C-alpha positions in Angstrom: -32.9 5.1 2.5 -31.2 8.1 0.9 -27.7 7.4 -0.6 -24.9 9.6 0.6 -23.5 12.4 -1.6 -20.7 11.4 -3.8 -18.7 14.5 -3.0 -18.5 16.0 0.5 -16.6 19.2 1.0 -15.3 19.7 4.5 -13.6 23.0 3.8 -11.9 24.8 0.9 -9.1 22.2 0.7 -10.4 19.0 2.3 -13.0 16.8 0.6 -14.3 13.3 0.4 -15.3 12.0 -3.0 -16.5 8.6 -4.3 -13.9 6.8 -6.2 -14.2 7.1 -10.0 -13.1 3.6 -11.0 -10.3 3.4 -13.5 -9.8 7.1 -13.6 -8.4 6.9 -10.1 -6.2 3.9 -10.7 -2.8 5.6 -11.4 -3.1 8.0 -8.5 -4.5 5.6 -5.9 -1.9 3.0 -6.8 0.9 5.6 -6.4 -0.4 6.8 -3.0 -0.6 3.2 -1.7 2.8 2.5 -3.1 4.3 5.5 -1.2 2.5 4.4 2.0 3.5 0.8 2.1 5.9 0.9 5.0 3.5 3.1 7.0 0.5 0.7 6.4 2.3 -2.6 6.5 2.2 -3.2 10.3 -1.6 -3.0 10.4 -3.0 -3.7 6.9 -2.9 -7.4 5.8 -3.7 -6.5 2.2 -0.4 -4.6 1.8 1.4 -7.9 1.3 -0.6 -8.4 -1.9 -0.4 -4.8 -3.2 -0.2 -4.6 -7.0 -1.7 -2.5 -9.8 -4.1 -5.3 -10.6 -5.3 -5.6 -7.0 -5.9 -1.8 -6.9 -7.9 -2.0 -10.1 -10.0 -4.8 -8.7 -10.6 -2.8 -5.5 -11.9 0.2 -7.5 -14.1 -2.0 -9.7 -15.7 -3.6 -6.6 -16.3 -0.2 -4.9 -18.2 1.0 -8.0 -20.3 -2.2 -7.9 -21.0 -1.9 -4.1 -22.0 1.7 -4.0 -25.6 1.3 -5.4 -26.2 -1.7 -3.2 -25.6 0.3 0.0 -23.1 -2.4 1.2 -20.1 0.0 1.1 -19.5 3.6 0.5 -15.8 4.2 -0.2 -14.3 7.7 -0.4 -11.0 9.1 -1.5 -9.8 11.6 1.1 -8.5 14.6 -1.0 -6.5 17.6 0.0 -6.2 20.4 -2.6 -7.6 17.8 -5.0 -4.9 15.2 -4.4 -5.7 11.8 -3.0 -4.1 11.5 0.5 -5.9 8.4 1.8 -9.3 6.8 1.9 -12.2 6.2 4.3 -15.3 4.2 4.1 -18.6 3.3 5.6 -19.6 -0.3 5.2 -21.7 -3.2 6.4 -20.1 -6.6 7.2 -22.2 -9.7 6.4 -22.3 -10.7 10.1 -23.3 -7.2 11.2 -26.8 -6.4 12.3 -28.9 -4.3 9.8 -28.6 -1.1 11.8 -24.9 -1.3 12.3 -22.2 0.1 10.0 -18.4 0.2 10.4 -16.0 3.0 9.5 -12.5 2.5 8.3 -9.7 4.9 7.3 -6.1 5.3 6.4 -3.8 8.1 5.3 -0.6 8.6 3.4 2.1 9.3 6.1 2.6 12.8 4.8 -1.0 13.6 5.6 -1.0 12.3 9.2 -1.0 14.5 12.3 -3.3 17.1 10.8 -6.7 15.8 12.1 -7.8 14.6 8.7 -8.8 11.1 9.9 -10.7 12.6 12.8 -12.6 15.1 10.6 -13.5 12.6 7.9 -14.6 10.0 10.5 -16.9 12.6 12.2 -18.4 13.5 8.8 -19.1 9.8 8.0 -20.6 9.2 11.4 -23.0 12.2 11.1 -23.8 11.1 7.5 -24.7 7.5 8.6 -27.1 8.6 11.4 -28.7 11.3 9.2 -29.2 9.6 5.9 -28.8 5.8 6.3 -31.0 5.0 9.2 -28.1 3.6 11.1 -28.4 2.9 14.8 -24.8 1.9 15.7 -21.4 2.9 14.3 -18.3 0.8 15.0 -14.6 1.4 14.5 -12.5 -1.7 14.8 -8.7 -1.9 14.9 -6.0 -4.0 16.4 -5.7 -3.3 20.1 -2.0 -2.2 19.7 -2.8 0.3 16.9 -2.8 3.4 19.1 -2.9 6.0 16.2 -6.1 4.4 14.9 -7.5 4.3 18.5 -7.0 8.1 18.9 -9.7 8.9 16.3 -12.7 7.3 18.0 -11.4 8.3 21.4 -11.2 11.9 20.4 -14.7 11.9 18.9 -16.4 10.5 22.0 -16.9 6.8 20.9 -17.1 4.3 23.7 -14.5 1.5 24.0 -17.1 -1.2 23.7 -15.2 -4.5 23.8 -12.1 -6.4 22.8 -12.5 -9.6 20.8 -10.0 -12.1 19.3 -9.2 -12.0 15.6 -6.6 -13.7 13.5 -3.3 -11.7 13.4 -2.5 -11.3 9.7 -0.3 -8.2 9.6 3.1 -8.0 11.2 2.2 -5.8 14.2 -1.2 -7.2 14.9 -1.7 -8.9 18.3 -4.7 -11.0 17.4 -7.0 -8.9 19.6 -9.3 -6.2 18.1 -10.5 -3.1 19.9 -14.1 -2.3 19.1 -15.4 1.3 19.5 -19.1 2.2 19.4 -21.3 5.2 19.1 -25.1 4.7 19.1 -27.8 6.9 17.8 -28.7 7.7 21.4 -25.2 8.9 22.0 -24.8 11.0 18.9 -25.2 14.1 21.0 -21.9 13.2 22.6 -20.0 13.2 19.3 -17.4 15.9 19.8 -15.7 18.0 17.2 -12.5 16.1 17.9 -10.3 19.0 16.9 -6.5 18.7 17.2 -4.0 21.5 17.0 -3.1 22.3 13.4 0.5 22.7 12.3 1.6 25.6 10.3 0.3 25.5 6.7 2.3 22.9 4.9 0.4 21.3 2.1 0.8 17.6 1.4 2.8 17.3 -1.8 0.8 15.7 -4.6 1.8 12.4 -6.0 4.0 12.7 -9.0 4.6 16.4 -8.8 7.3 15.9 -7.4 6.3 13.3 -4.9 3.5 13.1 -2.3 0.3 10.0 0.4 -8.8 -1.7 2.8 -7.1 -1.2 -0.4 -5.4 -4.0 -2.2 
């Protein structure tokens, strides 16, 4: 199994890059800190957000990369971190199944970034990792997250109960699937782009399953 590239350029401004451990700590912590109210309704780890937890997350991602259990990427726009996405395998998942997750700083939403990065990770998984099935899982009430797989041509596969841990969660997950046989149905998922208005970088003056 060939590992995925650590840097993936989607165009001259948008890229995915593997996290660089402690070197990303200050910026990632700041981006999360600025995104707390945006993420809080759906992300249980937000309640435990701290610099130490962010450092632990980065250390763990570095350890998991060579095992193939999880590939976590910073989503960067003009070099600034504006969110993250990842391709990972849960312990209970079948060998040929991987799950994709994503979140963005609120200033980076509405630009199609989550859709484009998810499409890239999906193509990568089928091409390099020998994956047969990709899933995207979110709370059934989280409509912005649902828009990404729907736009890309994933199938609404099932709903299953799950413990509600974040304030807006309903306790029912929506599972979307795309199989290798369906990859030809993967759409470009393009959304209308707003006039050029670059996301402000964290700390210059201010910008946006990470504890």
